[in-house]
C-alpha positions in Angstrom: -91.5 115.3 42.8 -91.2 111.7 43.7 -90.1 110.6 47.1 -87.9 107.7 47.9 -89.6 104.3 47.5 -90.6 102.8 50.8 -88.8 99.7 51.7 -91.0 96.6 51.3 -92.6 95.5 54.6 -91.1 92.2 55.5 -93.6 89.3 55.6 -94.4 88.1 59.1 -92.3 85.1 60.1 -94.3 81.9 60.0 -94.3 79.8 63.1 -92.1 76.7 62.7 -94.0 73.9 61.2 -94.7 70.9 63.5 -93.2 67.7 62.3 -95.8 65.5 60.5 -98.0 63.2 62.7 -96.5 59.7 62.9 -98.2 56.8 61.3 -99.6 54.5 64.0 -100.0 50.7 64.2 -97.7 49.8 61.3 -95.0 47.1 61.6 -92.4 49.8 61.9 -94.4 51.4 64.7 -94.6 48.0 66.5 -90.8 47.7 66.4 -90.3 51.0 68.2 -93.5 53.0 69.1 -91.7 55.3 71.5 -90.8 58.1 69.0 -94.5 58.2 67.9 -95.6 58.3 71.5 -93.2 61.2 72.2 -94.8 63.1 69.3 -98.3 62.5 70.6 -97.4 63.5 74.2 -96.1 66.8 72.9 -98.5 67.6 70.1 -101.7 65.6 70.6 -101.7 64.2 74.1 -105.4 63.0 73.9 -105.6 61.9 70.3 -108.6 60.4 68.4 -107.6 57.7 65.9 -109.0 54.9 63.9 -107.6 51.6 65.1 -106.7 48.7 62.7 -110.0 47.0 63.7 -111.9 50.1 62.4 -112.9 51.2 65.9 -112.3 54.9 66.6 -110.9 55.6 70.1 -109.1 58.3 72.1 -105.4 57.6 73.0 -104.2 59.1 76.3 -100.4 59.5 76.4 -99.3 61.8 79.2 -98.6 60.4 82.7 -100.9 62.8 84.6 -103.8 62.3 82.2 -103.3 58.6 82.1 -103.3 58.3 85.9 -106.5 60.4 86.0 -108.2 58.3 83.3 -107.3 55.0 84.9 -109.0 56.0 88.2 -112.0 57.9 86.7 -115.2 56.1 87.3 -116.9 58.0 84.5 -114.9 55.7 82.3 -116.6 52.3 82.4 -115.0 48.9 81.8 -118.3 47.5 80.6 -118.5 47.2 76.7 -122.2 47.8 76.9 -121.4 51.5 77.3 -119.6 51.6 73.9 -121.6 53.7 71.4 -120.4 51.3 68.6 -121.4 51.4 65.0 -122.4 48.1 63.3 -118.9 47.5 61.8 -117.2 47.8 65.2 -119.6 45.4 67.0 -117.7 43.0 69.3 -114.2 44.4 68.3 -113.3 45.8 71.7 -112.6 42.7 73.8 -111.1 39.3 73.8 -112.2 37.4 70.6 -114.9 34.8 71.5 -115.4 35.8 75.2 -118.9 37.1 74.5 -120.1 33.9 72.8 -118.3 31.8 75.4 -120.2 33.6 78.3 -116.9 34.8 79.8 -117.8 38.5 80.1 -118.3 38.5 83.9 -114.6 39.0 84.9 -112.8 41.9 86.5 -111.7 43.5 83.2 -115.3 44.0 82.0 -117.3 45.2 85.0 -117.8 48.2 87.2 -118.7 48.8 90.8 -120.7 47.5 92.6 -120.3 44.2 90.8 -116.6 44.7 90.4 -116.2 45.5 94.1 -118.0 42.3 95.1 -116.1 40.0 92.6 -112.7 41.6 93.4 -113.3 41.1 97.1 -114.2 37.4 96.6 -111.3 36.7 94.3 -108.9 38.5 96.6 -109.8 36.1 99.4 -108.5 33.3 97.2 -105.6 34.9 95.2 -103.7 36.3 98.2 -100.0 37.5 98.4 -99.4 34.7 100.9 -100.6 32.1 98.3 -98.3 33.6 95.7 -95.3 33.6 98.2 -96.0 29.9 99.0 -95.8 29.2 95.3 -92.3 30.6 94.9 -90.5 27.2 95.2 -92.7 25.8 92.3 -91.8 28.8 90.1 -88.1 28.2 90.8 -88.5 24.5 90.0 -90.3 25.2 86.7 -87.7 27.8 85.7 -84.8 25.4 86.3 -86.6 22.6 84.5 -87.2 24.7 81.4 -83.6 25.9 81.3 -82.5 22.3 81.7 -84.3 21.6 78.4 -81.9 23.8 76.4 -78.9 24.6 78.6 -76.7 22.0 76.9 -77.6 23.2 73.4 -75.7 26.5 73.4 -78.7 28.3 71.7 -82.4 28.7 72.2 -85.4 30.8 71.3 -86.2 32.2 74.7 -89.8 33.1 73.9 -90.9 29.6 72.8 -88.7 27.5 75.0 -88.8 29.6 78.2 -90.8 32.8 78.5 -94.0 31.3 77.0 -94.2 27.9 78.8 -93.2 29.2 82.2 -96.3 31.3 83.1 -98.6 28.8 81.4 -97.4 25.9 83.5 -97.2 28.1 86.6 -100.7 29.4 86.4 -102.1 26.0 85.5 -100.4 24.5 88.6 -101.7 27.4 90.8 -105.3 27.0 89.4 -105.2 23.2 89.9 -105.2 22.1 86.3 -104.0 18.4 86.3 -100.5 17.9 84.8 -101.9 15.6 82.0 -104.1 18.5 80.8 -101.6 21.3 80.8 -100.3 20.8 77.3 -103.8 21.4 76.0 -103.7 24.8 77.8 -100.3 25.5 76.2 -101.8 24.8 72.8 -104.9 27.0 73.4 -102.7 29.8 74.9 -100.4 29.6 71.9 -103.3 30.2 69.5 -104.5 33.1 71.6 -101.1 34.8 71.8 -100.7 34.7 68.0 -103.5 37.2 67.6 -103.9 37.5 63.8 -101.1 35.0 63.0 -103.1 31.8 63.3 -106.1 30.4 61.4 -109.2 32.5 61.0 -111.3 32.2 64.1 -108.6 30.3 66.0 -108.6 32.6 69.0 -112.4 32.3 69.5 -112.2 28.5 69.2 -109.4 28.3 71.7 -111.4 30.6 74.1 -114.5 28.3 73.7 -112.4 25.2 74.4 -110.8 26.7 77.4 -114.2 27.9 78.7 -115.7 24.4 78.3 -112.7 22.8 80.1 -112.7 25.3 83.0 -116.5 24.9 83.5 -116.1 21.1 83.7 -113.1 21.3 86.0 -114.9 23.8 88.4 -117.9 21.5 88.4 -115.8 18.5 89.3 -113.8 20.4 92.0 -117.0 21.8 93.6 -118.4 18.2 93.8 -115.2 16.9 95.5 -114.5 19.9 97.7 -113.7 18.9 101.3 -115.5 20.7 104.1 -112.3 22.4 105.3 -109.3 23.8 103.2 -106.4 21.5 102.9 -102.7 22.7 102.9 -101.6 23.7 99.4 -105.2 23.9 98.1 -105.4 25.1 94.5 -106.7 28.4 93.4 -109.9 27.1 91.7 -110.9 25.3 94.9 -110.1 28.5 96.8 -112.3 30.5 94.3 -115.2 28.1 94.9 -114.7 28.3 98.6 -114.4 32.1 98.8 -117.3 33.7 100.7 -118.2 37.2 101.7 -121.3 37.6 103.9 -122.7 34.4 102.6 -122.0 35.3 98.9 -120.1 33.0 96.7 -118.9 33.1 93.1 -121.3 31.3 90.7 -119.8 28.7 88.4 -120.0 31.1 85.5 -118.2 33.8 87.5 -115.6 31.3 88.7 -115.0 30.1 85.1 -114.7 33.7 83.9 -112.2 34.6 86.7 -110.1 31.5 86.1 -110.1 32.3 82.4 -109.0 35.9 82.8 -106.3 34.9 85.3 -104.9 32.6 82.6 -105.4 35.0 79.7 -104.2 38.2 81.4 -101.6 36.4 83.5 -99.7 34.4 81.0 -99.2 36.9 78.2 -98.1 39.7 80.4 -95.5 37.5 82.0 -94.3 36.1 78.6 -93.7 39.7 77.5 -92.2 40.8 80.9 -89.6 38.0 80.6 -89.1 38.5 76.8 -88.9 42.3 76.7 -86.9 42.4 79.9 -84.3 39.9 78.7 -84.0 41.8 75.4 -83.5 45.1 77.2 -80.8 43.6 79.3 -79.0 42.0 76.3 -79.0 45.4 74.5 -77.8 47.3 77.6 -74.7 45.4 78.6 -73.7 47.8 81.4 -77.0 47.4 83.2 -77.0 43.7 82.7 -73.4 43.4 84.1 -74.5 45.5 87.2 -77.4 43.1 87.8 -75.2 40.0 87.4 -72.6 41.3 89.8 -75.4 42.1 92.3 -76.9 38.6 92.0 -73.4 37.0 92.4 -73.0 38.9 95.6 -76.3 37.5 96.9 -78.0 41.0 96.8 -81.5 40.9 95.3 -82.2 44.6 95.8 -81.2 45.6 92.2 -83.2 42.7 90.9 -86.4 44.1 92.6 -85.9 47.7 91.4 -84.7 46.3 88.0 -87.9 44.4 87.3 -89.9 47.6 88.1 -87.7 49.5 85.7 -88.1 46.9 82.9 -91.8 47.2 83.4 -91.6 51.0 83.0 -89.0 51.0 80.2 -90.5 48.5 77.8 -93.4 46.9 79.6 -95.6 43.9 78.6 -98.8 45.9 78.4 -98.6 48.8 75.9 -102.2 50.1 76.2 -104.5 49.6 79.2 -107.7 47.6 78.4 -110.8 49.3 77.0 -112.7 52.0 78.8 -115.9 53.7 77.6 -117.2 57.2 78.6 -120.5 57.0 80.4 -121.1 60.8 80.3 -119.3 63.9 79.0 -115.8 64.4 80.5 -112.6 66.2 79.8 -109.1 64.6 79.8 -106.1 66.7 79.1 -108.2 69.6 77.8 -110.0 67.3 75.3 -113.8 66.8 75.5 -114.8 63.1 75.4 -118.4 62.2 74.4 -120.5 59.5 76.1 -120.0 56.1 74.4 -116.5 57.0 73.2 -113.8 54.4 73.8 -110.7 55.6 75.7 -107.3 53.7 75.6 -104.7 54.8 78.1 -101.2 54.3 76.5 -99.2 53.0 79.4 -96.0 52.8 77.3 -96.3 56.5 76.5 -97.2 57.6 80.1 -94.2 55.6 81.5 -91.8 57.5 79.2 -93.2 60.9 80.1 -90.3 63.3 80.9 -92.8 65.4 83.0 -92.8 62.5 85.4 -89.6 60.5 85.0 -86.0 61.8 84.8 -84.3 60.6 81.6 -87.3 58.4 80.7 -85.6 56.9 77.6 -82.7 55.7 79.7 -82.8 52.2 81.3 -81.7 52.5 84.9 -82.2 49.3 87.0 -81.5 51.3 90.2 -84.2 53.8 89.5 -86.0 54.5 92.8 -88.7 57.1 92.0 -90.6 54.7 89.7 -94.3 54.9 90.2 -94.9 53.4 86.8 -98.3 52.4 85.5 -97.3 49.0 84.1 -99.9 47.2 86.2 -102.5 50.0 86.0 -103.8 52.2 88.8 -107.0 52.5 90.8 -109.6 49.9 91.4 -108.5 47.9 88.3 -104.9 47.6 89.4 -103.7 44.2 88.3 -104.6 41.5 90.8 -101.9 39.2 89.4 -99.0 41.7 89.8 -97.4 39.8 92.7 -97.3 36.6 90.7 -96.0 38.3 87.6 -93.2 40.0 89.6 -92.3 36.7 91.2 -92.1 35.0 87.8 -90.2 37.9 86.3 -87.6 38.1 89.0 -87.1 34.3 89.2 -86.8 33.9 85.4 -84.3 36.8 84.9 -82.2 35.9 88.0 -81.9 32.2 87.0 -81.2 32.9 83.3 -78.4 35.4 84.1 -76.9 33.1 86.8 -77.0 29.8 84.9 -76.2 31.3 81.5 -73.8 34.2 82.4 -72.6 34.8 78.8 -76.1 34.9 77.3 -76.1 37.0 74.2 -78.4 37.9 71.4 -78.1 35.7 68.3 -79.8 38.1 65.9 -79.6 41.6 64.7 -82.1 43.6 66.7 -83.4 45.1 63.4 -84.4 41.5 62.3 -86.5 40.8 65.4 -90.3 41.0 65.0 -92.8 42.2 67.5 -96.3 40.6 67.7 -99.1 42.7 66.1 -101.8 43.5 68.6 -103.3 46.4 70.4 -103.0 45.9 74.1 -99.9 43.8 74.6 -96.3 44.4 73.5 -94.0 41.4 73.0 -91.4 39.7 70.8 -92.4 36.9 68.5 -89.0 35.2 69.0 -85.8 35.9 71.0 -82.9 33.9 69.6 -79.9 33.7 72.0 -76.6 31.9 72.3 -74.5 31.0 75.3 -71.8 28.6 76.5 -73.5 25.2 76.9 -73.7 23.8 80.4 -71.7 20.7 80.9 
C-alpha cells in the first residue's frame, strides 16, 4: 500500500542579493561620486581598493570612523611609514615635492616635529592677520568681477575662482606683484593634474620651490629688527620664534609652498562647487540673495559651511599610513597600509546628518569634516572661509541673475584623488552698465 506523496520541501529563501559594488575613479564616478559612497558606507565602510596610480589603500567612509581616523596618532602623515612596493614608490604625495626638498611641511610630519612647526607657523598665520586682510580680498574680488561684468558671460573657474586665491595668497605671503603671474602659471599647471604635459607638475613645483627659497633669503637679509604694520606672511614666518627656535629656510620654503598649494586649490573648488550648487538649487540661492540684500550675513556664514559639507573642495583627506596594527570600523589595518578618509562620504552620512543629500544653507548642526579634524585641522580654514564668503556674496549681489550657461551633464570635473572641482563653470548674466 502506497501512502500519499509528501509535498516537496520548499527551498530556503535566499537572502536578497546586494547590489553590485560600484566602479570607483571613473569619469562617471567623478561627476557624481555620492551614490558610490552611499553604497560603500552601507556595504563596505572601510574598503580596500586599488587606486588609479596602482597604490592599494583603505577608504574610510562613515562619519564616526572618519573622525576617529583623522585624530588617530597611530596613523602617521609621514610617507616613510608607507610599506610601498616598487611600482608605488613616490605616488602618495604631491608630484615633485620629494625632489624639490619640500617634504618638511605640516601635511607630511607627525608630532613632535608637527607640534613645533605648527606652533611656529601659527604665530605668523593668525586669525587677526586673516581678518586684517579682508579689505584686500574684497578689492581683488571686485577687480576680477570688473574684468567680465560687462560681457554678459564668463567662465567662473578661469576668470574668477582660480585667480582670486592665487593673487590673495601671493599678496599675503609678500610675493611682489610683478612676479604673481608666474605663480598663476605654475599653479595652473599643478591644478591640471594629469591634463598638462608629462612632468609638468613636478617642474612647476621645482620652479616654485626655487623662487620661494630665493624670496625667503632676500626677505631674511632685509628684515627690520621690529615688525612693521602690514608685514607679509613670509617675513612673519621668518620672524616667528618659540623658546629661541626659528623655522629654517628649508622649513619656511616648505611652509610657504604648502600654504600656496593647499590654500589655492581648496578655495578654487569651494567657490566653484559652491556657486554651482547655488545655481542648481534656486530656492536656496534666492534665500541667500534676500538675506544679503537685507544686510544679514548669518545665512552666508552657515551657508558656506553647508556648501563645504554638501559638495566640498576636498574629497579625500591627505594620506595617512598605519604605524602599527589597528582596527577601524571593525576592519583590521596592517602596519604600512595607506588609509584615505573620504570626507565627501563622511559628510553625507545619514547617521550623523539629517537629510544629508539635501542642501540646506540654514543647517545649524553641521560639524562637517571639510577642513579635517584633530591636530591636522586645516590651518588656512579662516582664510578660505573669508575668500568663499566674500566671493559668493559679491557674485550674487553684483550679478543677481547669474545663471548656468551649460547643461549640468556637460560639465566636467577634474580627475584627481584628493580634490574635487569643476574644470569650467560657464555662466550668463545681465551685463553691468
